[in-house]
PDB file as gemmi writes it, atoms N, CA and C in Angstrom:
CRYST1    1.000    1.000    1.000  90.00  90.00  90.00 P 1                      
ATOM      1  N   MET A   1     106.564 125.573 146.490  1.00  0.00           N  
ATOM      2  CA  MET A   1     107.292 124.616 145.753  1.00  0.00           C  
ATOM      3  C   MET A   1     106.536 123.269 145.957  1.00  0.00           C  
ATOM      4  N   PHE A   2     105.980 123.123 147.174  1.00  0.00           N  
ATOM      5  CA  PHE A   2     105.090 121.848 147.543  1.00  0.00           C  
ATOM      6  C   PHE A   2     103.922 121.718 146.629  1.00  0.00           C  
ATOM      7  N   LEU A   3     103.335 122.914 146.351  1.00  0.00           N  
ATOM      8  CA  LEU A   3     102.050 122.828 145.634  1.00  0.00           C  
ATOM      9  C   LEU A   3     102.468 122.490 144.200  1.00  0.00           C  
ATOM     10  N   ARG A   4     103.605 122.807 143.893  1.00  0.00           N  
ATOM     11  CA  ARG A   4     103.942 122.572 142.378  1.00  0.00           C  
ATOM     12  C   ARG A   4     104.224 121.068 142.302  1.00  0.00           C  
ATOM     13  N   LYS A   5     105.041 120.688 143.254  1.00  0.00           N  
ATOM     14  CA  LYS A   5     105.332 119.095 143.243  1.00  0.00           C  
ATOM     15  C   LYS A   5     103.997 118.280 143.375  1.00  0.00           C  
ATOM     16  N   LEU A   6     103.075 118.875 144.275  1.00  0.00           N  
ATOM     17  CA  LEU A   6     101.771 118.193 144.392  1.00  0.00           C  
ATOM     18  C   LEU A   6     100.948 118.012 143.007  1.00  0.00           C  
ATOM     19  N   ALA A   7     100.947 119.270 142.480  1.00  0.00           N  
ATOM     20  CA  ALA A   7     100.185 119.350 140.948  1.00  0.00           C  
ATOM     21  C   ALA A   7     100.952 118.519 139.967  1.00  0.00           C  
ATOM     22  N   VAL A   8     102.350 118.208 139.914  1.00  0.00           N  
ATOM     23  CA  VAL A   8     103.028 117.557 139.161  1.00  0.00           C  
ATOM     24  C   VAL A   8     102.542 115.968 139.220  1.00  0.00           C  
ATOM     25  N   VAL A   9     102.228 115.469 140.306  1.00  0.00           N  
ATOM     26  CA  VAL A   9     101.780 114.206 140.811  1.00  0.00           C  
ATOM     27  C   VAL A   9     100.118 114.019 140.520  1.00  0.00           C  
ATOM     28  N   ALA A  10      99.408 115.188 141.128  1.00  0.00           N  
ATOM     29  CA  ALA A  10      98.177 114.745 141.343  1.00  0.00           C  
ATOM     30  C   ALA A  10      97.575 115.116 139.841  1.00  0.00           C  
ATOM     31  N   LEU A  11      97.688 116.178 139.186  1.00  0.00           N  
ATOM     32  CA  LEU A  11      97.259 116.342 137.932  1.00  0.00           C  
ATOM     33  C   LEU A  11      97.164 115.160 136.904  1.00  0.00           C  
ATOM     34  N   PRO A  12      98.310 114.413 136.697  1.00  0.00           N  
ATOM     35  CA  PRO A  12      98.329 113.219 135.734  1.00  0.00           C  
ATOM     36  C   PRO A  12      97.343 112.182 136.364  1.00  0.00           C  
ATOM     37  N   LEU A  13      97.492 111.916 137.522  1.00  0.00           N  
ATOM     38  CA  LEU A  13      96.810 110.857 138.138  1.00  0.00           C  
ATOM     39  C   LEU A  13      95.185 111.202 137.972  1.00  0.00           C  
ATOM     40  N   LEU A  14      94.770 112.438 137.969  1.00  0.00           N  
ATOM     41  CA  LEU A  14      93.291 112.869 137.947  1.00  0.00           C  
ATOM     42  C   LEU A  14      92.978 112.746 136.559  1.00  0.00           C  
ATOM     43  N   GLY A  15      93.632 112.975 135.426  1.00  0.00           N  
ATOM     44  CA  GLY A  15      93.615 112.852 134.145  1.00  0.00           C  
ATOM     45  C   GLY A  15      93.527 111.480 133.859  1.00  0.00           C  
ATOM     46  N   LEU A  16      94.479 110.624 134.379  1.00  0.00           N  
ATOM     47  CA  LEU A  16      94.325 108.952 134.172  1.00  0.00           C  
ATOM     48  C   LEU A  16      92.956 108.492 134.786  1.00  0.00           C  
ATOM     49  N   LEU A  17      92.534 109.150 135.946  1.00  0.00           N  
ATOM     50  CA  LEU A  17      91.511 108.526 136.524  1.00  0.00           C  
ATOM     51  C   LEU A  17      90.268 108.922 135.536  1.00  0.00           C  
ATOM     52  N   GLY A  18      90.216 110.060 134.956  1.00  0.00           N  
ATOM     53  CA  GLY A  18      89.157 110.505 134.149  1.00  0.00           C  
ATOM     54  C   GLY A  18      88.890 109.896 132.919  1.00  0.00           C  
ATOM     55  N   MET A  19      90.158 109.530 132.294  1.00  0.00           N  
ATOM     56  CA  MET A  19      90.297 108.712 131.070  1.00  0.00           C  
ATOM     57  C   MET A  19      89.843 107.335 131.264  1.00  0.00           C  
ATOM     58  N   ALA A  20      90.221 106.686 132.543  1.00  0.00           N  
ATOM     59  CA  ALA A  20      89.808 105.257 132.797  1.00  0.00           C  
ATOM     60  C   ALA A  20      88.356 105.166 133.021  1.00  0.00           C  
ATOM     61  N   SER A  21      87.781 106.445 133.661  1.00  0.00           N  
ATOM     62  CA  SER A  21      86.378 106.168 133.729  1.00  0.00           C  
ATOM     63  C   SER A  21      85.520 106.436 132.515  1.00  0.00           C  
ATOM     64  N   LEU A  22      86.324 107.179 131.576  1.00  0.00           N  
ATOM     65  CA  LEU A  22      85.591 107.079 130.355  1.00  0.00           C  
ATOM     66  C   LEU A  22      85.748 105.791 129.146  1.00  0.00           C  
ATOM     67  N   ALA A  23      86.684 104.865 129.819  1.00  0.00           N  
ATOM     68  CA  ALA A  23      86.890 103.789 128.907  1.00  0.00           C  
ATOM     69  C   ALA A  23      85.656 102.878 128.590  1.00  0.00           C  
ATOM     70  N   ASP A  24      84.945 102.671 129.698  1.00  0.00           N  
ATOM     71  CA  ASP A  24      83.819 101.698 129.528  1.00  0.00           C  
ATOM     72  C   ASP A  24      82.743 102.318 128.495  1.00  0.00           C  
ATOM     73  N   ALA A  25      82.396 103.562 128.652  1.00  0.00           N  
ATOM     74  CA  ALA A  25      81.357 104.433 127.956  1.00  0.00           C  
ATOM     75  C   ALA A  25      82.188 104.393 126.438  1.00  0.00           C  
ATOM     76  N   ALA A  26      83.340 104.521 126.304  1.00  0.00           N  
ATOM     77  CA  ALA A  26      84.052 104.688 124.931  1.00  0.00           C  
ATOM     78  C   ALA A  26      84.019 103.132 124.445  1.00  0.00           C  
ATOM     79  N   GLY A  27      84.217 101.996 125.000  1.00  0.00           N  
ATOM     80  CA  GLY A  27      83.994 100.931 124.484  1.00  0.00           C  
ATOM     81  C   GLY A  27      82.603 100.401 124.303  1.00  0.00           C  
ATOM     82  N   ALA A  28      81.595 101.106 125.005  1.00  0.00           N  
ATOM     83  CA  ALA A  28      80.305 100.540 124.647  1.00  0.00           C  
ATOM     84  C   ALA A  28      79.862 101.477 123.284  1.00  0.00           C  
ATOM     85  N   ALA A  29      80.460 102.567 123.066  1.00  0.00           N  
ATOM     86  CA  ALA A  29      80.167 103.404 121.822  1.00  0.00           C  
ATOM     87  C   ALA A  29      80.774 102.868 120.543  1.00  0.00           C  
ATOM     88  N   GLY A  30      81.591 101.657 120.657  1.00  0.00           N  
ATOM     89  CA  GLY A  30      82.073 100.917 119.534  1.00  0.00           C  
ATOM     90  C   GLY A  30      83.145 101.465 119.058  1.00  0.00           C  
ATOM     91  N   TYR A  31      83.595 100.991 117.883  1.00  0.00           N  
ATOM     92  CA  TYR A  31      85.027 101.435 117.258  1.00  0.00           C  
ATOM     93  C   TYR A  31      85.367 102.979 117.384  1.00  0.00           C  
ATOM     94  N   TRP A  32      84.518 103.585 116.810  1.00  0.00           N  
ATOM     95  CA  TRP A  32      84.761 104.957 116.832  1.00  0.00           C  
ATOM     96  C   TRP A  32      84.847 105.710 118.125  1.00  0.00           C  
ATOM     97  N   GLY A  33      83.896 105.305 119.146  1.00  0.00           N  
ATOM     98  CA  GLY A  33      84.197 105.787 120.606  1.00  0.00           C  
ATOM     99  C   GLY A  33      85.547 105.400 120.984  1.00  0.00           C  
ATOM    100  N   LEU A  34      85.925 104.084 120.924  1.00  0.00           N  
ATOM    101  CA  LEU A  34      87.234 103.705 121.540  1.00  0.00           C  
ATOM    102  C   LEU A  34      88.383 104.355 120.671  1.00  0.00           C  
ATOM    103  N   THR A  35      88.146 104.628 119.496  1.00  0.00           N  
ATOM    104  CA  THR A  35      89.281 105.492 118.766  1.00  0.00           C  
ATOM    105  C   THR A  35      89.309 106.870 119.362  1.00  0.00           C  
ATOM    106  N   ALA A  36      88.196 107.522 119.295  1.00  0.00           N  
ATOM    107  CA  ALA A  36      88.234 109.003 120.026  1.00  0.00           C  
ATOM    108  C   ALA A  36      88.813 108.782 121.605  1.00  0.00           C  
ATOM    109  N   TRP A  37      88.585 107.803 122.280  1.00  0.00           N  
ATOM    110  CA  TRP A  37      89.139 107.650 123.614  1.00  0.00           C  
ATOM    111  C   TRP A  37      90.529 107.737 123.535  1.00  0.00           C  
ATOM    112  N   GLY A  38      91.033 106.816 122.454  1.00  0.00           N  
ATOM    113  CA  GLY A  38      92.565 106.540 122.373  1.00  0.00           C  
ATOM    114  C   GLY A  38      93.197 107.951 122.159  1.00  0.00           C  
ATOM    115  N   LEU A  39      92.682 108.734 121.172  1.00  0.00           N  
ATOM    116  CA  LEU A  39      93.126 109.994 120.632  1.00  0.00           C  
ATOM    117  C   LEU A  39      93.265 110.845 121.758  1.00  0.00           C  
ATOM    118  N   GLY A  40      92.164 111.126 122.696  1.00  0.00           N  
ATOM    119  CA  GLY A  40      92.297 111.995 123.815  1.00  0.00           C  
ATOM    120  C   GLY A  40      93.213 111.336 124.760  1.00  0.00           C  
ATOM    121  N   ALA A  41      93.345 110.229 125.281  1.00  0.00           N  
ATOM    122  CA  ALA A  41      94.440 109.690 125.940  1.00  0.00           C  
ATOM    123  C   ALA A  41      95.797 109.852 125.541  1.00  0.00           C  
ATOM    124  N   GLY A  42      95.991 109.721 124.315  1.00  0.00           N  
ATOM    125  CA  GLY A  42      97.286 109.899 123.783  1.00  0.00           C  
ATOM    126  C   GLY A  42      97.526 111.403 123.818  1.00  0.00           C  
ATOM    127  N   ALA A  43      96.759 112.443 123.606  1.00  0.00           N  
ATOM    128  CA  ALA A  43      96.947 113.752 123.729  1.00  0.00           C  
ATOM    129  C   ALA A  43      97.239 114.245 125.188  1.00  0.00           C  
ATOM    130  N   LEU A  44      96.666 113.595 126.052  1.00  0.00           N  
ATOM    131  CA  LEU A  44      96.959 113.945 127.530  1.00  0.00           C  
ATOM    132  C   LEU A  44      98.208 113.267 127.983  1.00  0.00           C  
ATOM    133  N   LEU A  45      98.613 112.175 127.293  1.00  0.00           N  
ATOM    134  CA  LEU A  45      99.869 111.471 127.560  1.00  0.00           C  
ATOM    135  C   LEU A  45     101.108 112.458 127.014  1.00  0.00           C  
ATOM    136  N   SER A  46     100.927 113.179 125.956  1.00  0.00           N  
ATOM    137  CA  SER A  46     101.882 114.133 125.449  1.00  0.00           C  
ATOM    138  C   SER A  46     102.195 115.344 126.323  1.00  0.00           C  
ATOM    139  N   LEU A  47     101.202 115.550 127.134  1.00  0.00           N  
ATOM    140  CA  LEU A  47     101.120 116.709 127.915  1.00  0.00           C  
ATOM    141  C   LEU A  47     101.872 116.503 129.197  1.00  0.00           C  
ATOM    142  N   LEU A  48     102.087 115.164 129.442  1.00  0.00           N  
ATOM    143  CA  LEU A  48     102.651 114.745 130.854  1.00  0.00           C  
ATOM    144  C   LEU A  48     104.243 115.636 131.200  1.00  0.00           C  
ATOM    145  N   PRO A  49     105.070 115.671 130.107  1.00  0.00           N  
ATOM    146  CA  PRO A  49     106.386 116.333 130.367  1.00  0.00           C  
ATOM    147  C   PRO A  49     106.160 117.735 130.531  1.00  0.00           C  
ATOM    148  N   MET A  50     104.985 118.500 130.046  1.00  0.00           N  
ATOM    149  CA  MET A  50     104.859 119.949 130.278  1.00  0.00           C  
ATOM    150  C   MET A  50     104.317 119.916 131.818  1.00  0.00           C  
ATOM    151  N   ALA A  51     103.596 118.984 132.334  1.00  0.00           N  
ATOM    152  CA  ALA A  51     102.904 118.968 133.543  1.00  0.00           C  
ATOM    153  C   ALA A  51     104.277 118.785 134.499  1.00  0.00           C  
ATOM    154  N   ALA A  52     105.134 117.976 134.060  1.00  0.00           N  
ATOM    155  CA  ALA A  52     106.275 117.890 135.214  1.00  0.00           C  
ATOM    156  C   ALA A  52     107.298 118.928 135.120  1.00  0.00           C  
ATOM    157  N   GLY A  53     107.042 119.752 134.284  1.00  0.00           N  
ATOM    158  CA  GLY A  53     107.747 121.157 134.405  1.00  0.00           C  
ATOM    159  C   GLY A  53     109.071 121.357 133.317  1.00  0.00           C  
ATOM    160  N   GLU A  54     108.751 120.608 132.403  1.00  0.00           N  
ATOM    161  CA  GLU A  54     109.751 120.661 131.091  1.00  0.00           C  
ATOM    162  C   GLU A  54     109.342 122.097 130.465  1.00  0.00           C  
ATOM    163  N   SER A  55     110.317 122.754 130.054  1.00  0.00           N  
ATOM    164  CA  SER A  55     110.236 124.093 129.456  1.00  0.00           C  
ATOM    165  C   SER A  55     110.012 123.472 128.075  1.00  0.00           C  
ATOM    166  N   ARG A  56     109.552 124.629 127.347  1.00  0.00           N  
ATOM    167  CA  ARG A  56     109.432 124.497 125.805  1.00  0.00           C  
ATOM    168  C   ARG A  56     110.647 124.443 125.180  1.00  0.00           C  
ATOM    169  N   GLY A  57     111.059 123.252 125.118  1.00  0.00           N  
ATOM    170  CA  GLY A  57     112.536 123.214 124.407  1.00  0.00           C  
ATOM    171  C   GLY A  57     112.405 123.239 122.928  1.00  0.00           C  
ATOM    172  N   HIS A  58     113.467 123.367 122.298  1.00  0.00           N  
ATOM    173  CA  HIS A  58     113.479 123.314 120.624  1.00  0.00           C  
ATOM    174  C   HIS A  58     113.328 121.902 120.124  1.00  0.00           C  
ATOM    175  N   MET A  59     112.326 121.608 119.506  1.00  0.00           N  
ATOM    176  CA  MET A  59     112.160 120.402 118.894  1.00  0.00           C  
ATOM    177  C   MET A  59     112.354 120.611 117.490  1.00  0.00           C  
ATOM    178  N   PRO A  60     113.462 120.295 116.890  1.00  0.00           N  
ATOM    179  CA  PRO A  60     113.583 120.656 115.450  1.00  0.00           C  
ATOM    180  C   PRO A  60     112.903 119.955 114.496  1.00  0.00           C  
ATOM    181  N   PHE A  61     112.489 118.722 114.581  1.00  0.00           N  
ATOM    182  CA  PHE A  61     111.693 117.887 113.461  1.00  0.00           C  
ATOM    183  C   PHE A  61     110.396 117.675 114.276  1.00  0.00           C  
ATOM    184  N   GLY A  62     110.000 118.424 115.312  1.00  0.00           N  
ATOM    185  CA  GLY A  62     108.655 118.017 115.913  1.00  0.00           C  
ATOM    186  C   GLY A  62     107.459 118.171 115.157  1.00  0.00           C  
ATOM    187  N   ARG A  63     107.669 119.091 114.105  1.00  0.00           N  
ATOM    188  CA  ARG A  63     106.494 119.358 113.161  1.00  0.00           C  
ATOM    189  C   ARG A  63     106.398 118.152 112.124  1.00  0.00           C  
ATOM    190  N   TRP A  64     107.382 117.452 111.945  1.00  0.00           N  
ATOM    191  CA  TRP A  64     107.205 116.516 110.941  1.00  0.00           C  
ATOM    192  C   TRP A  64     106.661 115.148 111.689  1.00  0.00           C  
ATOM    193  N   LEU A  65     106.160 115.105 112.927  1.00  0.00           N  
ATOM    194  CA  LEU A  65     105.579 114.190 113.867  1.00  0.00           C  
ATOM    195  C   LEU A  65     103.963 114.125 112.985  1.00  0.00           C  
ATOM    196  N   CYS A  66     103.531 115.220 112.473  1.00  0.00           N  
ATOM    197  CA  CYS A  66     102.267 115.207 111.927  1.00  0.00           C  
ATOM    198  C   CYS A  66     102.233 114.180 110.804  1.00  0.00           C  
ATOM    199  N   LEU A  67     103.220 113.928 110.128  1.00  0.00           N  
ATOM    200  CA  LEU A  67     102.980 112.729 108.978  1.00  0.00           C  
ATOM    201  C   LEU A  67     102.717 111.460 109.520  1.00  0.00           C  
ATOM    202  N   PRO A  68     103.552 110.947 110.660  1.00  0.00           N  
ATOM    203  CA  PRO A  68     103.168 109.502 111.130  1.00  0.00           C  
ATOM    204  C   PRO A  68     101.736 109.595 111.889  1.00  0.00           C  
ATOM    205  N   ALA A  69     101.418 110.693 112.560  1.00  0.00           N  
ATOM    206  CA  ALA A  69     100.339 110.787 113.144  1.00  0.00           C  
ATOM    207  C   ALA A  69      99.143 110.700 111.996  1.00  0.00           C  
ATOM    208  N   ALA A  70      99.212 111.518 110.879  1.00  0.00           N  
ATOM    209  CA  ALA A  70      98.172 111.341 109.817  1.00  0.00           C  
ATOM    210  C   ALA A  70      98.059 109.991 109.249  1.00  0.00           C  
ATOM    211  N   LEU A  71      99.145 109.354 109.114  1.00  0.00           N  
ATOM    212  CA  LEU A  71      99.271 107.940 108.685  1.00  0.00           C  
ATOM    213  C   LEU A  71      98.423 106.843 109.509  1.00  0.00           C  
ATOM    214  N   LEU A  72      98.824 107.104 110.905  1.00  0.00           N  
ATOM    215  CA  LEU A  72      98.030 106.283 111.829  1.00  0.00           C  
ATOM    216  C   LEU A  72      96.450 106.420 112.008  1.00  0.00           C  
ATOM    217  N   CYS A  73      96.069 108.019 111.651  1.00  0.00           N  
ATOM    218  CA  CYS A  73      94.826 108.197 111.717  1.00  0.00           C  
ATOM    219  C   CYS A  73      94.045 107.629 110.515  1.00  0.00           C  
ATOM    220  N   ALA A  74      94.722 107.619 109.465  1.00  0.00           N  
ATOM    221  CA  ALA A  74      94.146 107.017 108.084  1.00  0.00           C  
ATOM    222  C   ALA A  74      94.012 105.695 108.388  1.00  0.00           C  
ATOM    223  N   VAL A  75      95.037 104.852 108.877  1.00  0.00           N  
ATOM    224  CA  VAL A  75      94.729 103.446 109.181  1.00  0.00           C  
ATOM    225  C   VAL A  75      93.586 103.335 109.972  1.00  0.00           C  
ATOM    226  N   LEU A  76      93.440 104.010 111.179  1.00  0.00           N  
ATOM    227  CA  LEU A  76      92.271 103.843 111.997  1.00  0.00           C  
ATOM    228  C   LEU A  76      90.906 104.123 111.203  1.00  0.00           C  
ATOM    229  N   ILE A  77      91.026 105.017 110.463  1.00  0.00           N  
ATOM    230  CA  ILE A  77      89.647 105.434 109.685  1.00  0.00           C  
ATOM    231  C   ILE A  77      89.430 104.203 108.644  1.00  0.00           C  
ATOM    232  N   LEU A  78      90.447 103.797 107.986  1.00  0.00           N  
ATOM    233  CA  LEU A  78      90.247 102.597 107.182  1.00  0.00           C  
ATOM    234  C   LEU A  78      89.810 101.281 107.844  1.00  0.00           C  
ATOM    235  N   GLN A  79      90.450 101.158 108.838  1.00  0.00           N  
ATOM    236  CA  GLN A  79      90.007 100.051 109.788  1.00  0.00           C  
ATOM    237  C   GLN A  79      88.380 100.317 110.433  1.00  0.00           C  
ATOM    238  N   GLY A  80      88.197 101.388 110.646  1.00  0.00           N  
ATOM    239  CA  GLY A  80      86.751 101.693 111.188  1.00  0.00           C  
ATOM    240  C   GLY A  80      85.858 101.527 109.870  1.00  0.00           C  
ATOM    241  N   LEU A  81      86.150 101.849 108.610  1.00  0.00           N  
ATOM    242  CA  LEU A  81      85.239 101.711 107.421  1.00  0.00           C  
ATOM    243  C   LEU A  81      85.300  99.994 106.889  1.00  0.00           C  
ATOM    244  N   GLY A  82      86.051  99.364 107.676  1.00  0.00           N  
ATOM    245  CA  GLY A  82      86.106  97.853 107.135  1.00  0.00           C  
ATOM    246  C   GLY A  82      86.845  97.542 106.067  1.00  0.00           C  
ATOM    247  N   ARG A  83      87.856  98.440 105.671  1.00  0.00           N  
ATOM    248  CA  ARG A  83      88.806  98.342 104.411  1.00  0.00           C  
ATOM    249  C   ARG A  83      89.893  97.587 104.706  1.00  0.00           C  
ATOM    250  N   LEU A  84      90.219  97.661 106.134  1.00  0.00           N  
ATOM    251  CA  LEU A  84      91.369  96.877 106.657  1.00  0.00           C  
ATOM    252  C   LEU A  84      90.841  95.658 107.609  1.00  0.00           C  
ATOM    253  N   ALA A  85      91.817  95.037 107.845  1.00  0.00           N  
ATOM    254  CA  ALA A  85      91.396  93.820 108.705  1.00  0.00           C  
ATOM    255  C   ALA A  85      91.394  94.555 110.070  1.00  0.00           C  
ATOM    256  N   MET A  86      90.158  94.239 110.937  1.00  0.00           N  
ATOM    257  CA  MET A  86      90.012  94.917 112.140  1.00  0.00           C  
ATOM    258  C   MET A  86      90.842  94.400 113.241  1.00  0.00           C  
ATOM    259  N   PRO A  87      91.589  95.301 114.026  1.00  0.00           N  
ATOM    260  CA  PRO A  87      92.419  94.748 115.075  1.00  0.00           C  
ATOM    261  C   PRO A  87      91.968  94.405 116.062  1.00  0.00           C  
ATOM    262  N   THR A  88      92.319  93.791 117.188  1.00  0.00           N  
ATOM    263  CA  THR A  88      91.949  93.495 118.515  1.00  0.00           C  
ATOM    264  C   THR A  88      91.650  94.750 119.182  1.00  0.00           C  
ATOM    265  N   LEU A  89      90.984  94.938 120.275  1.00  0.00           N  
ATOM    266  CA  LEU A  89      90.751  96.192 120.884  1.00  0.00           C  
ATOM    267  C   LEU A  89      91.937  96.834 121.574  1.00  0.00           C  
ATOM    268  N   LEU A  90      92.835  95.898 122.081  1.00  0.00           N  
ATOM    269  CA  LEU A  90      94.047  96.438 122.606  1.00  0.00           C  
ATOM    270  C   LEU A  90      94.839  97.056 121.474  1.00  0.00           C  
ATOM    271  N   THR A  91      95.066  96.373 120.229  1.00  0.00           N  
ATOM    272  CA  THR A  91      95.688  97.063 119.226  1.00  0.00           C  
ATOM    273  C   THR A  91      95.099  98.363 118.798  1.00  0.00           C  
ATOM    274  N   GLN A  92      93.932  98.401 118.625  1.00  0.00           N  
ATOM    275  CA  GLN A  92      93.011  99.555 118.153  1.00  0.00           C  
ATOM    276  C   GLN A  92      93.453 100.687 119.293  1.00  0.00           C  
ATOM    277  N   ALA A  93      93.340 100.559 120.597  1.00  0.00           N  
ATOM    278  CA  ALA A  93      93.460 101.390 121.527  1.00  0.00           C  
ATOM    279  C   ALA A  93      95.024 101.910 121.365  1.00  0.00           C  
ATOM    280  N   ALA A  94      96.110 100.895 121.416  1.00  0.00           N  
ATOM    281  CA  ALA A  94      97.397 101.345 121.203  1.00  0.00           C  
ATOM    282  C   ALA A  94      97.543 102.260 119.935  1.00  0.00           C  
ATOM    283  N   GLU A  95      97.038 101.934 118.956  1.00  0.00           N  
ATOM    284  CA  GLU A  95      97.182 102.805 117.639  1.00  0.00           C  
ATOM    285  C   GLU A  95      96.603 104.297 117.929  1.00  0.00           C  
ATOM    286  N   ALA A  96      95.405 104.250 118.658  1.00  0.00           N  
ATOM    287  CA  ALA A  96      94.768 105.642 118.854  1.00  0.00           C  
ATOM    288  C   ALA A  96      95.520 106.397 119.794  1.00  0.00           C  
ATOM    289  N   ILE A  97      96.050 105.565 120.772  1.00  0.00           N  
ATOM    290  CA  ILE A  97      96.938 106.363 121.842  1.00  0.00           C  
ATOM    291  C   ILE A  97      98.300 106.859 121.368  1.00  0.00           C  
ATOM    292  N   LEU A  98      98.779 106.156 120.535  1.00  0.00           N  
ATOM    293  CA  LEU A  98     100.118 106.751 119.607  1.00  0.00           C  
ATOM    294  C   LEU A  98      99.820 107.698 118.876  1.00  0.00           C  
ATOM    295  N   ALA A  99      98.633 107.671 118.124  1.00  0.00           N  
ATOM    296  CA  ALA A  99      98.357 108.781 116.991  1.00  0.00           C  
ATOM    297  C   ALA A  99      98.080 110.075 117.850  1.00  0.00           C  
ATOM    298  N   GLY A 100      97.345 109.889 119.015  1.00  0.00           N  
ATOM    299  CA  GLY A 100      97.174 111.155 119.889  1.00  0.00           C  
ATOM    300  C   GLY A 100      98.228 111.604 120.476  1.00  0.00           C  
ATOM    301  N   ALA A 101      99.238 110.787 120.964  1.00  0.00           N  
ATOM    302  CA  ALA A 101     100.336 111.269 121.486  1.00  0.00           C  
ATOM    303  C   ALA A 101     101.165 112.092 120.392  1.00  0.00           C  
ATOM    304  N   LEU A 102     101.324 111.592 119.165  1.00  0.00           N  
ATOM    305  CA  LEU A 102     102.165 112.325 117.920  1.00  0.00           C  
ATOM    306  C   LEU A 102     101.468 113.511 117.851  1.00  0.00           C  
ATOM    307  N   ILE A 103     100.143 113.709 117.674  1.00  0.00           N  
ATOM    308  CA  ILE A 103      99.353 114.682 117.362  1.00  0.00           C  
ATOM    309  C   ILE A 103      99.707 115.971 118.438  1.00  0.00           C  
ATOM    310  N   GLY A 104      99.493 115.452 119.719  1.00  0.00           N  
ATOM    311  CA  GLY A 104      99.907 116.350 120.935  1.00  0.00           C  
ATOM    312  C   GLY A 104     101.479 116.967 120.901  1.00  0.00           C  
ATOM    313  N   THR A 105     102.259 115.964 120.534  1.00  0.00           N  
ATOM    314  CA  THR A 105     103.555 116.324 120.543  1.00  0.00           C  
ATOM    315  C   THR A 105     103.904 117.337 119.465  1.00  0.00           C  
ATOM    316  N   ALA A 106     103.368 117.096 118.318  1.00  0.00           N  
ATOM    317  CA  ALA A 106     103.627 117.877 117.086  1.00  0.00           C  
ATOM    318  C   ALA A 106     103.056 119.176 117.434  1.00  0.00           C  
ATOM    319  N   ALA A 107     101.721 119.390 117.984  1.00  0.00           N  
ATOM    320  CA  ALA A 107     101.256 120.680 118.263  1.00  0.00           C  
ATOM    321  C   ALA A 107     102.105 121.427 119.200  1.00  0.00           C  
ATOM    322  N   ARG A 108     102.716 120.847 120.134  1.00  0.00           N  
ATOM    323  CA  ARG A 108     103.532 121.516 121.136  1.00  0.00           C  
ATOM    324  C   ARG A 108     104.825 122.235 120.342  1.00  0.00           C  
ATOM    325  N   ALA A 109     105.244 121.404 119.247  1.00  0.00           N  
ATOM    326  CA  ALA A 109     106.311 122.056 118.575  1.00  0.00           C  
ATOM    327  C   ALA A 109     105.988 123.249 117.556  1.00  0.00           C  
ATOM    328  N   TRP A 110     104.717 123.512 117.380  1.00  0.00           N  
ATOM    329  CA  TRP A 110     104.345 124.528 116.595  1.00  0.00           C  
ATOM    330  C   TRP A 110     104.277 125.706 117.400  1.00  0.00           C  
TER     331      TRP A 110                                                      
END                                                                             
């Protein structure tokens, strides 16, 4: 039981440390690097409830989360291509993290 509690605390912190260590490299890679970093961070964020022991509960509309995730990814792609106004780095990272979290949550619902 202690090892499970330790894993619930330690694994998300190790994932956070890993993602934080990649943030500088992603920022240096430019827009697409930071977007990929945000998508990965969001996907890891969506796994936190499972790491804490949440069972695979029934999510009746979980599959529909693919639609806002696709919309956010389309906005990120259009911003990267320069067709929409470029956001600040914080806004871009927040959009990418939210899109990654939606993708991860929708994937768990399948």
